[in-house]
N, C-alpha and C positions, 0 to 999 in steps of 0.2 A: 504494500500500500504506500504510494508515494504522494507527496504534495508538490505543488508547483515550485520549482527550484529558483525561479526568478534569477537573482544575481548570486547564487550560491557558488559560482564557479571557482572562487578563491578559497572556499571552505571544503573540508572533507565531509562526507555523509556516512551514515551508519544505519543499520537496522536497529530498531529499539531493542529487539531480543538479544542482540549481541552486547548490549550495554547493561541490561537489567534482568532480574528474575522477577516474574509476576507471581505473587502468592495470593490466592483467593481466600476470602474469609469463610467462616463456617455458618451453617444454618442453625439458628437458635429458635427453637419453637417456644411457644408461650410457657411450656412446662419448665423451660430452662431459666425463665425470667425470675429474678429475685429482687428483693427490696434493697439489697446492698451487695457490694462486691465491686467488680470491675465494670465500667460502663461498656455497653455493647454499641459500637458505632455502626449505625444503620444509614441507609440512603437518606432517610428523613433528617438525620443529624447533619448530613453534609448539605442538604438543601436549605435547612432552616436552623441556624445556630441556637434558636430558642426552643427547638423541639425537645421534649423530655427524653431522658435515657431510660432504657431497661438495663438490668444488671445481671452479671453472671458470677458465681462464686465456686465453680467447679474446677476440674483439672485443666491445666493449660498446655499439656504435652502436645496435643494435636490442634491447638488453637493458634491463630495468627495474632500475636500480641503487638500492640502499638505503643510507641513511645513518642514523646513530644518531638515534633519536627519530621515525622515520617511522611513520605510522599505516597499519596493514594491516587487510584484512578477508579472512578465509579463507572463500570462498564455496562450498567443497566440503569436507565433513568430518563427523565424528561429532558428534551432538547433545550439547551440554553440555561438549564438550572443545575440539577445534580450531576448530569452526565459530564465526565471529564476529570481533570486532575484537581487534587485538593491537597493542602498541607494540614496535617493534624497538629493542632496547637492545643495541647491539654495534657492531662495526667495519663498514666498507664491505662490502657483499655484493650478490649478484644474486638476483632473485626468481624462483622456480619458478612454473609454471602453477597454476591453481586458487586463486590468492591475488591480490587487488587491492592495489596501493598507492593509498592515498586521499590525493589532493593537493588542498589547499584552492585554490579559484579566487581570483583577485586581488580580486574584488568580494565574497568571502564575508563574512558577518557572524556567523560562529561561530568559536570557537577550536578548535584541534586537540584540546586536552585535554578540553574539554567534549564535543566530538563523539565522542571515544572512549567516554565514559561514556553518552552518549545512545544510541550503537549497542549498547553492552553491555546497557543496559536493554531495548532493543527486539529483542535477538537472538531471544528466544522467538517474538515476533510475526513476525519475518522468516522463521524456520524454518517457521512454519505455512503460509507461501506457497511454500515450497521444494518441489522434486520429488525423487524418488529413493526408495530403500529406507527402511525404518523407522529404521535406525540411521545410515545414510549419506545425507546430504541435499546438495542443490545449489540455489543461488539464481541466477536469471538476472540479468544486469547491469541490464537495464531495470527489473526488479522492485525491485532494490536502489536504483536511482536514484529510483524513485517513492516510496520510503519517506518518510513525513512525520516531520520532526523538530521538536522545540520550539526556539524561538529567543528566549530571554530576553535582557535587556541584556547587553552584554559584561562589565560589572562583575559581574553576578550569575552569568554563566557561569564567570568566573574563580573566584569564591567557591565555587560548587558543585564545580568540579573540584578546588579546593584541599582542601576538606573530604573529598571522596571519596578523593582520592589519599592523604591522611594516614591514613585508615581502612584503605585497601588496603595501605599500607606496614606498618601494624601487623600485618596478617594475614601479610604476607610474613616479618616478623621472627619471628612465632610459628612459621611453617613451618620457618624455618631452625633455630629452637630445637629443634623436634621432630626434624629431621634430625640435628643434632649430638648430641642425646641418644640417638638410635637408634644412631649410629656409636659413641658412648661405650659403650653397652651391649654392642655386638658385640665391641669390643676388650676390655672387662672380662670378658665371658664366656670369651673365648679365654684370657685371663690366668688366671682362676680355675679353669677346667677343665683347663688345662695345668700350671699351677704350684701350684695349691692356695692355701692361706692361710698356710702355715707355712714357706715358704722351703726346702722339702726338695729334695734332688737328684732328678733326673728319671730315669725308665726308659722304654724303648721298648716299646710293646705293639701288639697287632693293630689298635688304633684310634688309634695315635699316642702321643706322649709324655704321661705322667702322673706325679704325685708318687710317690716310691719306696714310700710306705706304702699307696698306694691299690691296690685290686684291680679287675680287669676281669672281669666275670662276665656270664653270659647273663641276660636279663630274667626268664626262667622261674624262676631261683633266688631272686629277691627279690620276686616278684609272683605273684598267683594266675593260673591259666590264663586267657589272653585269651578273650573272649566276643564272638560276633557279635551285632549289633543285632536289633531287632524289625522285622518286615515288616508294614507297615500303611500305609493311605492317609492322607495329611494331611487334616484336616477343620477347619472353623472352631470346632467344639465336640466334646467327648468327655470321657472319664474320665481321660485322661492327656495330657501334652504330649510330643511326640516330637521330639527333637533330631536335626537333619539336618546333613550336611556344609555346606550353604549357610548354615546359621544361625551358623556359627563364623567370625567376622570377626577382623581384627587387634586390635580393641579388646575382644574377648571375645564373649559371647553376650548379646543383648537378649532375655531370656526372655519379655517381653511380646509379642514378635512371633513366638515359636515356636508352630507350629500344634498342634492337638490330634489325638488318635486314640482309637479304642475298643480296649481290650484286656482280656483276662480277668484275674481276680485272680492266676492262676498266672503269666501273662506279665508282669504288673505287678511281682510279687515277684521274678521272675527278671531283669528288665531295668531295674529302678528304679535311678536314678542317686543317688549320695550324694557328699558332699564328700570330695575326695581321689581320686576316680576320674579316670583319664585316658582320653580317647577319641581314636582315630586314624582318619583317612580311609584307607580301604583300596583305593580304586580311582580311576582317572581322573587328571586333571592335578594334582589336589591330594593325591595319595597321600603319606601321611606327615604331612600337616597334623594337628596335635593340639591338645587343649584340656584344661586342668586344671579339673575341675568344682568349683565353690565355691558353697555355699548354693543348690542347685537347688530348684525347686518340689517340693512333697511327692510329686507324682505325675508326675515326669519320667522318660521312658525314652529310649533311643537307637535310631536307625534302622539299617536293615540294612547300609548302606554304611559304617558305623562299627564299630570293634572297641574294646571296653572292656578296660582293664588296671587292676587294683586292687592297688596296692603293699602288700607285707607290712610288718611293723613295722621291718625293717632298712632299708627304702627310704623316705625322706621324699618324699611326693608332689610337693612343690614342687621338690625337687632333681631328681627324674625329669623333671618338666615342663621345667625349664631345660636339662637335658642334651639333651632332645629338640628344642632350638633350636640346638644346636651344629653345627659343621661335621662333627665325628666321627659324629654321628647321621645327618646328611643324606647323607654319603658311603655309609653302609650302605643307606639308602633307595634312592639312585641305583643301587647295585649290584644291589639286589633287582629293580629295574625293567628292568635291562639296557638295550637300545637302544629299548625301547618307551616313548616319552615319556608315554603315557597308561596305562601298565601299572600294576598294583596289587601289593599284597602280602597275605599271608594270616596267620592266627594262628600257623602253624608258623614262618614267618619272624620274626614278632614275638617269639615265645618265645626265639628264638636271637639276638635283638638284643643286641649287646654294650654294656654300660654300665659306666662307671668310677665306683667308689665309694670315698670316704675310709674309712680304717680306723676313725676316730672319728666316730660319728654326729653329734656336735656340730658338726663341720666342715660336714656337709651343711646343718644349720640356719643356720650363719653365712653360707654362700654364698647360701642362699635369702634371708636377711635383707638382704644387700647388694644383690642384684639386684631384690628386691621393692621396696626403697626407690626405686631408679632407675625401676622400672616405674610407681610411683605418681606420680613427677614427670612421666613421659611421659604418663600418663593425664590429669593435670591440664592439661598443655599441649595435648593433643588436645581436651579438653572446652572449654578456653578458645578454641582455634581454631574449634571448631564454633559457639560463641557469637558470635565476631567475624564469621564468615562469614554467619550468620543476620542479625546486626545490619547488616552491609554491604548485604545484599540488600534489607532493609527500608528502609534510608536511601536507597539508590539509587532505589528505586521512589518513595519519598515526595518526594525532591528533583526527580526527573525528571518528575513529574506535578504539581508545585507543590502537592502535598498539604500539605507544609510548605515554608517559605521559609528561606533561609540566615539572614535577620535574626531568625528565631525560635530559632536555635541559639546555644549558648554557644561562640563561636568561640575563646575563650581555651583551650578544651580541645585545640585543634589547634595544630600548630607554626606559627611565624611565617614560616618560610622557604618559598620557592616549591616546590611539590610537582610531581612528574611522575608520571603513571600508571605502575604497575608493568608492565613489559613482558617480552619474551622476548629471550634472547641466546644 
């Protein structure tokens, strides 16, 4: 299995199998799971570092034991997530099946750190030779062993790994920043929607504790009647753009990717979106997911699986949008769905949605200002993360194909200390 060699001409190449030994993990049935012992590293733990571990406390003679820094290759998994190389960063553990521990041979002329990035670069090519379903793929041991890898000098390998590790660690720092900012926002929202901004005594209501001067009212009292969306087929062209549930992402809506539809002038007038509208997903696993419309295209409408709510003057749209991210809101959505995890809700339920409002409208605006400032910081961090990820992918490809060489880079931009690839733990 070979990858495109590009400008490898000045480098040696090698079969992966001539450099490493691949050791597959063991199958641990539920009967082997214990409450203590060595963690069992499964594909779930490679895919999500927060996934809980099962434990094993039996004999280790026939088990593949992991130590901090071991190189792994998940040969069965989802494209773009768990499939591919990983560095184990954690305590002693045992390896589950469908994952290889990649051990360098004694006569290997590649470093573990360089090999990690070489395999990371070639994951897409390895996947193309894998078998299985579209989303879940598997690679045969022999095919992986026959993968061709570049072998520059050891000095250049170390330099390449150093540069890429530094870049990767910058990405991880940005991820941690986003996570911490999201946690801060969650805590701040709880504080603001429970205690307000004026240090008032609290009172208990049907949706929990709120400041004494706040009122809890049904949404229909402070907003126009909810309206269902427009039924039309998405098209690459038309006289209107039609917003769907799937177009609403955590970072908002990318209007340039929203499809078009054909609608009459009457439908366009009835369903046209404007700044300050809130749209709610009314069915499926995303029931309750909502979005505050800001500066939509002139001819934007909303699809039939969405419900639009248009706040009246007494309800600041941004305040309503932030309330609809709180636990008090989601408890009401969960209650409306009952035991049906994919159940939905309708305009009648939305009308009766309870919302807590400050007595003074200026407090609504203040809460929006505070949370919006934090959202802007999160948005900047996400965009920075996207730029870093794109830059890393480009640099990985250029360095691993010798399109650029490390001596062409300004290495002063990278830390002097020895870097390790970012792993999972």
